[in-house]
LONU-985852 format. One record per residue (C-alpha): residue number from 1; x, z, y; residue in one letter. Coordinates in pm, 1 decimal. Example, Ala and Ser with C-alpha at 12.3 -4.5 7.8 and 13.67 -1.06 7.14 Angstrom:
// residues 2
 num        u        w        v residuo
   1   1230.0    780.0   -450.0       A
   2   1367.0    714.0   -106.0       S
//
This chain:
// residues 98
 num        u        w        v residuo
   1   9731.9  12409.2   8992.9       M
   2   9838.8  12047.1   9049.4       V
   3   9813.0  11973.5   8678.0       E
   4   9457.4  12110.5   8671.9       Q
   5   9358.2  11897.4   8973.7       K
   6   9506.2  11588.2   8807.3       A
   7   9321.3  11665.5   8484.0       E
   8   8995.3  11713.9   8678.0       D
   9   9042.5  11376.1   8847.9       I
  10   9102.1  11204.2   8513.2       V
  11   8799.0  11373.4   8355.4       N
  12   8574.9  11281.7   8649.3       N
  13   8702.6  10924.3   8627.5       G
  14   8614.5  10912.0   8258.6       K
  15   8260.6  11034.2   8336.0       K
  16   8222.7  10768.0   8605.9       L
  17   8338.7  10491.4   8372.9       V
  18   8100.5  10608.7   8098.7       C
  19   7812.8  10610.5   8346.8       G
  20   7914.2  10265.6   8467.8       F
  21   7912.8  10129.6   8113.0       L
  22   7564.2  10272.5   8052.7       E
  23   7434.5  10097.0   8366.1       I
  24   7602.7   9768.1   8265.1       K
  25   7419.1   9785.9   7930.6       K
  26   7095.8   9765.3   8129.2       K
  27   7220.1   9439.6   8285.6       K
  28   7214.7   9570.4   8642.5       L
  29   7441.4   9389.1   8891.2       P
  30   7706.4   9655.6   8943.2       L
  31   8083.3   9650.4   8981.1       E
  32   8332.5   9935.2   8953.8       L
  33   8647.0   9935.2   9168.0       H
  34   8914.0  10204.2   9151.8       V
  35   9159.1  10254.0   9438.9       K
  36   9396.7  10529.6   9538.6       S
  37   9436.6  10628.9   9902.5       S
  38   9534.1  10921.9  10120.8       S
  39   9244.8  10819.3  10350.2       D
  40   8950.8  10750.6  10117.3       P
  41   8688.3  10709.9  10391.4       G
  42   8875.2  10424.2  10561.1       N
  43   8975.2  10278.2  10224.0       C
  44   8607.9  10254.0  10122.4       I
  45   8497.0  10106.5  10456.7       V
  46   8781.0   9850.7  10451.0       D
  47   8688.8   9751.1  10095.3       F
  48   8324.7   9705.9  10197.4       I
  49   8424.2   9479.5  10487.2       R
  50   8671.6   9274.7  10280.0       E
  51   8425.6   9219.2   9995.6       N
  52   8102.0   9191.8  10193.3       R
  53   7933.4   9470.7   9997.7       I
  54   7554.3   9504.1  10048.9       D
  55   7497.0   9866.1   9945.9       V
  56   7723.3  10168.6   9900.2       L
  57   7601.5  10459.0   9687.2       V
  58   7790.6  10787.7   9720.2       L
  59   7742.9  11133.4   9576.4       G
  60   7736.2  11448.9   9785.4       N
  61   7877.6  11770.4   9643.2       R
  62   7791.2  11987.6   9948.8       E
  63   8101.6  12202.9   9915.7       L
  64   8143.0  12517.8  10126.8       N
  65   7879.7  12426.4  10386.0       V
  66   7512.7  12526.2  10422.3       P
  67   7293.9  12270.5  10243.7       K
  68   7063.3  12209.1  10536.4       S
  69   7309.9  12017.6  10754.5       F
  70   7612.0  11902.7  10559.3       S
  71   7771.1  11590.7  10423.7       L
  72   8126.0  11565.0  10306.2       G
  73   8389.2  11403.3  10524.8       D
  74   8394.6  11082.9  10318.4       I
  75   8016.6  11048.4  10305.3       S
  76   7988.0  11112.9  10677.9       Q
  77   8263.5  10861.9  10756.6       H
  78   8096.8  10592.9  10544.6       C
  79   7758.1  10658.2  10704.3       L
  80   7912.9  10617.0  11049.0       N
  81   8139.2  10316.7  10989.4       F
  82   8028.6  10115.1  10684.5       A
  83   7870.7   9779.7  10781.4       P
  84   7612.4   9806.0  10503.2       C
  85   7335.4  10028.9  10375.8       T
  86   7472.7  10366.5  10259.9       V
  87   7280.1  10580.0  10011.0       V
  88   7381.5  10943.0   9958.2       I
  89   7267.8  11068.4   9616.7       A
  90   7227.4  11434.7   9530.5       R
  91   7205.6  11604.7   9196.2       K
  92   6856.8  11563.5   9053.1       K
  93   6769.9  11934.0   9066.9       S
  94   6877.8  11961.5   9432.6       E
  95   6671.9  11661.3   9543.9       S
  96   6353.4  11829.5   9422.2       L
  97   6396.7  12128.0   9655.8       N
  98   6180.9  12056.1   9960.7       V
//
């Protein structure tokens, strides 16, 4: 179980880095920072404050909660405490459902 979780984390990280490299090819001003923390919400907010970040873009997986009123704990924390604009992105197919 733990090995599978670790492998999933590594695979997701690889996908993120590949996506980041594709965006960098388009010459967009974007930086990738990787940190490890037992409290990711506070880690992200602290990083934003320390580095004077203008915009934070997060994904939302909507796990185990009805779609109509849910954000994950990390997304919700960042929306409440980040001193910058926070954008929550959904999967493309989900964003078209009105």
